[in-house]
C-alpha positions in Angstrom: 107.1 87.4 108.3 106.0 89.2 105.2 106.6 86.3 103.1 104.1 83.9 103.1 104.3 80.0 103.7 107.0 78.2 102.4 107.4 74.6 101.7 110.8 72.9 102.9 112.5 70.3 100.4 111.6 66.7 101.4 113.6 65.3 104.5 114.4 69.0 106.0 113.9 69.1 109.6 111.9 72.3 111.6 115.7 73.5 112.6 115.9 74.6 108.6 113.6 77.3 109.1 116.4 79.5 110.8 117.6 79.3 107.0 114.8 80.3 105.1 115.0 83.4 103.3 113.2 86.4 105.4 112.8 90.0 105.1 115.1 92.2 107.5 114.5 92.6 111.4 112.5 96.0 111.9 111.2 96.7 108.4 108.5 98.7 108.6 105.8 98.3 106.2 103.9 101.8 104.9 101.2 102.6 106.8 98.9 104.7 104.1 95.5 103.8 105.1 94.9 107.7 106.2 96.0 108.9 102.9 93.7 110.0 100.2 92.6 107.6 97.9 94.5 105.5 95.5 97.5 105.8 98.1 95.5 105.2 101.0 91.6 104.7 102.0 91.0 108.3 102.7 87.9 109.8 100.3 88.0 106.5 98.4 84.4 106.7 97.4 82.4 109.2 95.0 78.4 109.0 94.0 76.9 108.5 91.1 73.8 110.3 89.5 70.9 108.3 91.1 69.9 106.3 88.2 73.3 105.1 87.3 73.7 104.5 90.9 70.9 102.2 91.3 71.9 100.0 87.7 74.8 99.8 88.9 74.1 98.3 92.7 71.6 96.0 90.9 74.3 94.5 89.2 76.9 94.4 91.9 74.7 92.6 94.3 73.5 89.8 91.7 77.6 89.0 91.6 76.8 88.3 95.3 73.7 85.5 94.5 75.6 83.1 92.0 71.8 82.8 90.0 73.2 85.9 87.1 76.7 85.2 87.0 77.5 82.0 88.7 80.1 81.6 91.5 80.9 82.3 94.6 81.7 86.1 95.3 83.2 87.7 98.4 84.1 90.7 97.1 83.7 93.3 94.2 84.6 97.2 93.1 84.2 99.1 90.5 86.7 102.2 89.8 85.6 105.0 87.1 87.4 107.8 86.9 89.9 107.0 89.5 87.2 106.6 92.1 85.6 103.8 93.5 81.6 104.0 92.4 80.5 100.7 94.1 81.8 98.3 96.7 80.8 95.2 98.1 81.7 92.6 100.4 80.4 89.0 102.1 80.7 90.5 105.4 79.3 87.5 106.7 81.9 85.4 105.7 84.1 88.0 107.1 85.4 89.8 104.2 86.1 93.6 104.0 88.7 96.5 102.4 91.4 94.8 104.5 91.2 91.1 103.8 93.4 89.5 102.2 93.0 86.6 99.7 94.7 84.4 97.7 95.6 85.5 94.2 96.2 82.5 92.2 97.3 83.0 88.9 96.6 87.2 88.8 99.8 87.0 90.7 101.5 86.4 87.2 100.3 90.0 86.8 102.7 91.1 89.9 105.1 89.3 88.0 105.7 91.2 84.7 105.0 94.4 86.8 107.6 93.4 89.0 110.2 92.6 85.5 108.9 96.1 84.2 109.8 97.9 87.3 113.4 96.3 86.9 113.4 97.7 83.2 112.4 100.9 84.2 115.4 101.1 86.4 117.5 99.7 83.6 118.7 96.7 85.6 117.3 94.4 82.6 116.5 94.1 78.6 113.6 91.7 78.1 114.7 91.0 74.6 118.0 90.0 75.6 118.7 86.6 76.9 117.4 85.7 80.4 120.1 85.9 82.6 119.9 82.5 83.6 122.7 81.0 85.5 121.3 77.5 84.6 121.4 78.3 81.4 124.9 80.0 80.2 126.9 76.8 79.2 128.3 77.1 75.7 125.6 75.5 73.4 122.6 75.4 75.7 119.9 75.9 73.4 118.0 77.6 76.8 120.3 79.9 76.3 118.3 81.5 73.7 115.3 81.9 75.5 114.7 86.0 76.1 112.5 87.3 79.3 110.3 88.4 76.7 109.6 84.8 75.7 108.9 83.6 79.2 106.6 86.6 79.9 104.5 85.4 76.5 104.7 82.0 77.6 106.9 80.8 74.1 109.8 79.9 76.2 109.3 76.6 74.1 110.2 74.7 77.3 108.7 71.3 77.8 106.1 71.2 79.9 103.6 67.9 80.8 100.2 70.1 80.4 98.9 73.6 81.1 100.2 75.4 84.0 102.8 72.5 84.8 104.2 70.9 87.1 102.6 72.4 90.4 102.7 69.2 92.5 106.3 69.5 92.1 106.5 73.7 92.3 103.9 74.6 95.0 103.7 71.0 97.1 107.0 69.0 96.1 109.3 71.4 98.0 111.7 71.4 95.4 113.3 75.0 94.4 111.1 76.4 92.1 113.2 78.3 89.5 116.3 75.6 89.8 113.2 72.8 88.9 111.6 75.0 85.8 115.0 76.2 84.7 115.6 72.2 84.0 112.9 71.6 81.9 114.3 71.0 78.3 113.6 72.9 74.9 111.0 71.0 72.7 110.3 74.0 70.6 112.3 77.3 69.2 111.8 79.9 71.6 108.5 82.2 70.6 107.2 79.9 67.8 104.8 78.1 70.4 102.4 79.6 73.4 101.6 77.3 76.3 100.6 78.4 79.7 103.2 77.5 81.9 103.3 78.9 85.5 107.1 77.9 85.1 108.0 80.7 82.6 106.7 83.2 85.0 108.8 82.0 87.9 111.5 81.9 85.6 111.0 85.5 84.5 111.3 86.8 88.3 114.2 84.6 88.5 115.9 86.6 85.3 115.1 90.2 87.8 117.0 88.0 90.9 119.8 87.5 88.4 119.8 91.0 87.1 119.6 92.7 90.5 122.7 90.5 91.6 121.8 90.8 95.7 119.2 88.9 97.1 118.4 91.5 99.8 118.0 93.7 97.7 116.0 91.3 95.2 113.8 90.4 98.4 112.5 93.9 99.4 112.4 94.6 95.3 108.4 94.0 94.8 107.5 95.5 98.1 109.7 98.7 97.7 109.8 99.1 94.0 106.1 98.4 93.1 103.8 97.1 96.2 104.2 100.0 98.9 104.2 102.6 96.0 101.2 102.3 95.0 99.5 101.7 98.2 99.3 98.4 98.1 100.5 97.6 101.7 98.0 94.3 102.2 99.7 92.4 99.5 102.4 89.9 99.8 104.0 87.0 97.6 105.4 84.2 98.6 108.9 82.7 98.4 110.2 79.3 98.4 112.8 77.9 100.6 115.7 78.7 97.9 114.7 82.5 97.6 112.6 82.8 94.9 109.4 84.4 94.7 106.3 82.0 93.4 104.4 84.6 91.4 102.9 82.1 89.0 100.0 82.1 91.4 101.4 82.2 95.3 100.0 85.0 96.5 97.5 87.2 98.4 96.1 90.5 98.0 92.7 92.7 99.1 89.9 93.9 96.9 91.1 97.4 97.0 95.1 96.4 96.3 93.6 94.7 93.2 92.4 97.9 92.2 95.2 100.0 93.0 97.4 97.8 90.5 94.8 98.0 88.1 94.8 101.7 88.4 98.5 101.5 88.0 97.8 100.1 84.5 94.9 102.2 83.7 97.7 105.0 83.8 100.6 103.4 82.1 102.3 102.9 84.8 102.2 106.4 86.6 101.5 106.5 90.3 100.8 110.0 91.8 103.6 111.6 89.1 106.2 109.2 89.2 106.7 106.5 86.7 106.9 102.9 87.9 106.9 100.9 84.9 108.3 101.6 81.6 106.4 104.2 79.4 104.0 101.8 77.0 104.3 99.1 79.4 100.7 98.9 79.3 100.3 98.6 75.9 103.3 95.7 76.0 101.0 93.4 78.5 98.0 94.3 76.3 99.7 93.2 72.9 98.9 89.0 72.0 101.5 87.1 72.0 102.8 85.4 69.1 101.8 82.0 68.0 98.6 80.9 70.6 95.8 79.1 69.4 92.5 80.4 69.2 90.7 80.0 72.8 86.9 78.4 72.8 85.7 81.5 74.6 87.9 84.0 71.6 90.2 85.3 74.8 93.7 86.0 74.0 97.0 86.2 75.8 99.4 89.1 76.1 102.1 89.2 78.7 100.8 87.6 81.9 97.5 88.9 81.2 94.1 88.0 79.6 92.9 89.7 76.8 89.0 90.4 76.0 87.1 92.5 73.3 84.3 92.6 71.0 84.2 88.5 70.7 83.3 88.4 74.3 80.8 91.8 74.4 83.7 94.1 75.6 85.4 96.9 73.7 88.5 96.7 72.1 91.5 96.7 74.6 90.2 94.9 77.6 92.9 92.9 79.6 93.1 91.3 83.2 95.1 90.0 85.6 93.2 86.6 86.4 92.9 83.7 88.7 91.8 80.6 89.3 88.5 80.4 91.4 87.5 83.9 90.3 90.0 86.5 90.6 90.0 89.4 88.5 91.6 92.8 88.4 89.9 94.3 84.5 91.2 97.0 82.9 88.9 98.9 80.6 91.0 101.6 79.4 88.4 103.1 76.6 86.2 103.7 79.7 88.4 104.4 82.4 86.9 101.5 84.6 89.0 98.7 86.7 86.4 96.2 87.7 87.8 94.1 90.2 86.0 90.7 91.8 87.0 88.1 93.8 85.7 85.3 94.8 86.2 81.5 95.8 84.3 79.3 92.6 84.4 75.8 92.1 86.4 74.9 89.2 84.8 73.5 86.1 86.3 70.2 84.1 88.3 72.5 81.9 89.8 74.2 85.2 87.5 77.3 84.1 85.8 79.7 87.1 82.1 79.6 87.7 81.5 82.9 87.6 80.8 84.8 84.0 83.2 87.7 84.5 82.7 89.1 80.8 79.0 89.3 81.3 79.4 91.1 84.7 81.7 93.6 82.9 79.6 94.0 79.8 76.5 94.6 82.9 78.3 97.3 84.4 79.4 98.9 81.5 75.9 99.1 81.0 74.9 100.6 84.1 77.2 103.4 84.0 76.5 104.4 80.6 78.1 102.5 77.4 79.2 105.9 75.9 80.3 107.4 79.6 84.2 108.4 80.2 
C-alpha cells in the first residue's frame, strides 16, 4: 500500500508478494485538505479582473477541444502569485482535484527533488562519486561517475536508445537499479548527453545508499518532500528490490503538480522551511553539458526540460515533463506555474501532441505579458 504496483521477477510465485517492500503498517498519510492553499485546498483560488479572467478562460477551455493545441487534456491549472487563477477538469471522464494520474517522465522532477532533499540534509554531495556499491570495485571506470552526471544524463553509460531499456526496467521484472548499474561505460562521464531513465533510477539509488537504512529510505520521498508540501495524493512506485522507479512510474494529481511547481518557484522553500538547498531551482534549470541541439530548440537541465525565447516564452522557463502531455511548468519571471495533464497520443518521435509552448504563451498573454 502506498507504493503502487510492482512487477515480480520472472519465475516468481504469488508467495513472493509477502517479501515485497512496503511502508510501515499503521502509517498515516497527513490529511491537509482543509488547510489553506497551497498546503491544503482551502482558499486556493482567486478571481482575476474581468478582462483577464475572460481571456484566460478562453485559453484554458481551448486546451480541452484538441483543435487549438492538440492532444487530449484532462486537467489544467494556472497559478499566479501563489494562487490558482484558473482550474478545469474533464469531469465527463471522471477527473477532479483529487484524481491521481500517471506522471510518466515528469517523475524525473520528483527524483532530482528527492536528491535535493538529501543534499539539504547533508546526506550526500552530488559532485562526489555516486555512492553505488556495484561500482566500488577498484579500477571500475563507472566509479568516476558522480550523482551530478546522473542527474544531467551525462553518465557516459551505454544505452541502446533514448529512454533505455524500458522493457526490462518496467516490464521485465528485473531489479531496476541493479540492472541499470550493469550498463558499461562507453564515454567519459560529463562528455555526452543521452536521455536515459536508467540514469535517473541510479541517482535515486545513490540516495538509498547515502541514507543506509532502507526503512528510512522508503519513507524519505514522502516524509521529506511530498507530504511536507501537501502532495498527499502523490505516490511513486517501487520495484521488488526496494528501489523507486522515479524515471517515470509515479501517480499524482494536477493540484499536487501545482504544489510541486510552487516549491521550485520559491527556490525550495515551503511555509518558511527550506526543503531543497538554496539555489536548487537554478541548478535544475541550468543547461546540462554537451547536449545536442534539439529540433524545437528546447534544452535539458537536471531532470527538467528548459524553454525560452526560441519557443516564444520568457527566459528561464523550465518544466517537469512526461509522455502523453504531463507538464508542471515554472515561469519565474511571471511568478506563474502552468499545469497541464493529459493522455495524448504520441507521434512517431515519441512526442506529445499537445503544443505546450503555444499554450503557455497564450496563457501569459491572457494574464498580461508584463504582469507580475
